[in-house]
C-alpha positions in Angstrom: 141.1 86.5 133.0 139.0 88.5 130.5 137.8 91.1 132.9 138.2 94.6 131.5 139.7 93.3 128.3 137.7 95.8 126.2 137.8 98.7 128.7 139.9 100.8 126.4 137.5 100.7 123.5 135.9 103.9 122.4 132.3 104.5 123.7 131.0 104.0 120.1 132.8 100.7 119.8 131.4 99.6 123.1 127.9 100.4 121.9 128.4 98.4 118.7 130.0 95.5 120.6 127.1 95.5 123.1 124.7 95.1 120.2 126.8 92.2 119.0 126.7 90.6 122.4 122.9 90.9 122.5 122.6 89.2 119.1 124.9 86.3 120.1 123.2 85.9 123.5 119.7 85.9 122.0 120.8 83.3 119.4 122.4 81.1 122.0 119.5 81.3 124.5 116.9 80.6 121.9 118.8 77.6 120.6 119.2 76.1 124.1 115.7 77.1 125.0 114.3 75.4 121.9 116.2 72.2 122.7 114.8 72.2 126.2 111.3 73.1 125.1 110.7 70.3 122.7 110.6 67.4 125.2 108.9 69.6 127.9 106.1 71.0 125.8 106.1 68.5 122.9 106.0 71.5 120.6 108.5 72.2 117.8 107.9 75.4 116.0 110.5 74.5 113.4 108.2 71.7 112.0 105.0 73.6 113.0 105.7 77.3 112.4 102.0 78.1 112.4 102.1 77.7 116.2 103.9 81.1 116.5 100.8 82.9 115.1 98.3 81.0 117.2 98.7 83.3 120.3 95.0 82.9 121.4 95.2 79.2 121.8 95.3 78.5 125.6 97.1 75.3 125.0 100.1 77.2 123.7 100.2 79.9 126.4 102.6 78.1 128.7 104.9 77.6 125.7 104.8 81.3 124.8 105.4 82.3 128.4 108.4 80.0 128.6 109.9 81.6 125.5 109.1 85.1 126.7 111.3 84.3 129.7 114.0 82.8 127.6 114.0 85.8 125.2 114.1 88.3 128.1 117.0 86.6 129.7 118.9 86.3 126.4 118.3 90.0 125.5 118.2 91.9 128.7 120.0 90.0 131.5 123.0 88.1 130.0 124.3 90.8 127.7 124.7 93.6 130.3 126.4 91.2 132.7 128.9 90.1 130.0 129.4 93.7 129.0 130.2 94.7 132.6 132.9 92.1 132.8 134.5 93.1 129.4 134.2 96.9 129.8 135.0 97.2 133.4 137.9 96.2 135.7 135.8 96.6 138.9 133.0 94.4 140.2 129.7 94.3 138.3 127.8 95.7 141.3 130.0 98.8 141.1 129.6 99.2 137.4 125.8 99.1 137.6 125.5 100.8 141.0 124.0 97.9 142.8 126.3 98.8 145.7 124.4 102.1 146.4 121.6 101.9 148.9 119.0 104.6 148.0 117.3 104.5 151.4 113.7 103.8 152.4 112.5 107.4 151.8 113.6 107.4 148.2 112.0 104.0 147.6 108.7 105.2 149.2 108.7 108.4 147.1 109.4 106.4 144.0 106.5 104.2 144.8 104.2 107.2 145.2 105.5 108.7 141.9 104.7 105.6 139.9 101.0 106.1 141.0 100.8 109.8 140.7 102.2 109.8 137.2 99.7 107.3 136.0 97.0 109.8 135.0 99.5 111.6 132.8 100.6 108.3 131.3 97.0 107.4 130.5 96.4 110.8 128.9 99.5 110.4 126.7 98.3 106.9 125.7 95.0 108.4 124.6 96.7 111.1 122.6 99.2 108.6 121.1 96.4 106.3 120.1 94.9 109.1 117.9 98.1 109.3 115.8 97.3 109.3 112.1 99.8 109.0 109.3 99.7 110.7 105.9 98.6 108.6 103.0 102.2 108.2 101.7 103.0 106.4 105.0 99.9 104.2 105.0 101.9 101.0 104.8 104.0 101.9 107.8 100.8 102.8 109.7 99.3 99.4 108.8 102.4 97.6 110.0 102.5 99.6 113.3 98.8 98.9 114.0 99.3 95.2 113.3 102.4 95.1 115.5 100.4 96.8 118.3 97.5 94.5 117.9 99.7 91.4 118.1 101.5 92.7 121.2 98.2 93.5 122.9 96.7 90.1 122.1 99.7 88.3 123.5 99.7 90.5 126.6 96.0 89.9 127.1 96.6 86.1 126.7 99.4 86.2 129.3 97.2 88.2 131.7 94.6 85.4 131.9 95.3 84.0 135.4 93.1 81.1 136.6 95.3 80.3 139.6 97.7 81.8 142.1 100.5 80.0 140.4 99.7 81.7 137.2 99.7 85.0 139.0 103.1 84.4 140.6 104.5 83.3 137.2 103.2 86.5 135.6 104.8 88.7 138.3 108.1 86.9 137.6 107.8 87.0 133.8 106.1 90.4 133.3 107.5 92.4 136.2 110.6 91.1 137.9 112.6 90.0 134.8 111.8 93.1 132.7 112.4 95.4 135.6 115.9 94.0 136.3 116.9 93.1 132.7 115.6 96.2 130.9 117.0 98.6 133.5 120.4 96.8 133.4 120.6 97.0 129.6 119.1 100.5 129.0 119.8 102.6 132.1 122.7 100.6 133.4 124.6 99.9 130.2 123.5 102.0 127.2 122.8 105.2 129.2 126.3 105.0 130.6 127.9 104.3 127.2 125.9 107.1 125.5 127.0 109.5 128.3 130.6 108.5 127.6 130.0 108.9 123.8 128.1 112.2 123.7 129.4 113.8 126.9 125.9 114.9 127.7 123.9 113.0 130.4 120.6 114.5 129.4 121.0 113.6 125.8 122.0 110.1 126.8 118.9 109.7 128.9 116.6 110.9 126.1 118.3 108.7 123.4 118.1 105.7 125.8 114.4 106.4 126.5 113.6 106.5 122.8 115.4 103.2 122.2 113.7 101.7 125.2 110.3 102.7 123.9 111.0 101.6 120.3 112.2 98.2 121.4 108.8 97.3 122.6 107.4 97.6 119.1 104.1 99.1 120.5 104.1 102.4 118.7 100.7 103.5 119.9 102.2 103.6 123.4 105.5 105.1 122.2 105.2 108.5 123.8 104.1 107.4 127.4 106.7 104.6 127.4 109.3 107.1 126.3 108.4 109.4 129.2 108.7 106.4 131.6 112.1 105.6 130.1 113.3 109.2 130.7 111.9 109.1 134.3 113.8 105.9 135.0 116.9 107.5 133.6 116.7 110.5 135.8 115.9 108.4 138.8 119.2 106.6 138.2 121.0 109.9 137.7 119.7 111.6 140.8 119.9 108.6 143.2 123.0 107.0 141.8 121.4 103.6 142.4 120.2 101.2 139.8 117.8 99.8 142.4 115.5 102.8 142.1 114.6 102.6 138.4 114.4 98.8 138.8 111.9 99.3 141.6 109.9 101.9 139.6 109.9 99.6 136.5 108.7 96.7 138.7 105.9 98.7 140.2 104.7 99.9 136.8 104.6 96.4 135.4 103.4 94.6 138.5 100.4 97.0 138.9 98.9 95.8 135.6 99.4 92.1 136.6 97.9 92.6 140.1 94.9 94.6 138.9 94.2 92.0 136.2 94.3 89.2 138.7 92.1 91.0 141.2 89.6 91.9 138.5 89.4 88.3 137.3 88.8 87.2 140.9 86.0 89.7 141.2 87.8 91.7 144.0 88.0 94.9 142.0 85.7 96.1 139.1 88.2 98.0 137.0 90.7 96.6 134.4 94.3 97.6 134.3 93.7 99.8 131.3 91.4 102.0 133.3 93.6 102.2 136.4 94.5 105.8 137.1 92.5 107.0 134.1 90.7 110.3 135.0 89.2 110.7 131.5 88.5 114.3 130.8 89.0 115.4 134.5 91.9 117.6 133.7 91.9 119.2 137.1 92.7 115.8 138.7 95.3 115.1 136.0 97.0 118.5 136.7 97.0 117.9 140.4 98.6 114.5 140.0 101.2 116.0 137.8 101.9 118.7 140.4 102.4 116.1 143.1 104.7 114.1 140.8 106.8 117.1 140.1 107.1 118.1 143.7 108.2 114.6 144.7 110.7 114.4 141.8 112.1 117.8 142.8 112.6 116.5 146.3 114.5 113.5 144.9 116.5 115.9 142.7 117.4 118.3 145.6 118.6 115.3 147.7 120.4 113.7 144.8 123.6 111.7 145.1 126.7 112.4 143.0 126.4 109.5 140.5 129.4 108.0 138.9 127.3 107.8 135.7 127.1 111.6 135.7 130.8 112.3 136.3 132.6 109.5 134.4 
């Protein structure tokens, strides 16, 4: 009945309306999630708000993981699905290019790229971490460092896996949901709307990548995450299938979970922070970048005509 009801809105209006949908969806899912959480976990952060800052307490980790899932669903999965129904007269799978099969070769090449690009990502992380603000922006720098520290502490708490069940839950929470949800919202929805608004697919990819990186509130990883966001955007553009950036995103996130799990089990020696880190071996980094560029060029040369590009 309501399918396509806002299809005639301007691209700018669709962007604003999408943000409104995100706000309402998050509010609704947090409300329902809180009602469900109180009897399950016996925790009420409305009466005990100090719980929210006690992220190192192992007793609260299941509670934090639960709300991480609720928040991700409320922000990244529900809104783009609603938007697709309101902005589009066709099926959701057509709107987000779920109906395009990229083929096994593209999937395999995407897998390889996500590993060959890792040395460059680690180098950018190292450069980004050396970012220093002028004295006039000291308060902003302090806030950014605190935000980075909080996010890192929470991630490290999540990555403590003492059982196979905890590992599977982390794969679901930290890899599957973000890969599907964030790609639906950023590459599937906002990249499309920004293309309609600006008329420039490359500008829309860059803006979306910046928004994607900023959303994580981890500013000392802003540059490498922005690069990944742009990579995901071009993978969608060149293949015409949302499955490709979803797969790439999943591999990126799942690798950290898998390495952490194997490291804690004593199967591998390195941590996920050191994975693909060649340090000052710039020859190895350059070679990995060359391989990455060659593979991406192949994908570009065999690209499909994407509806996101021509609409």
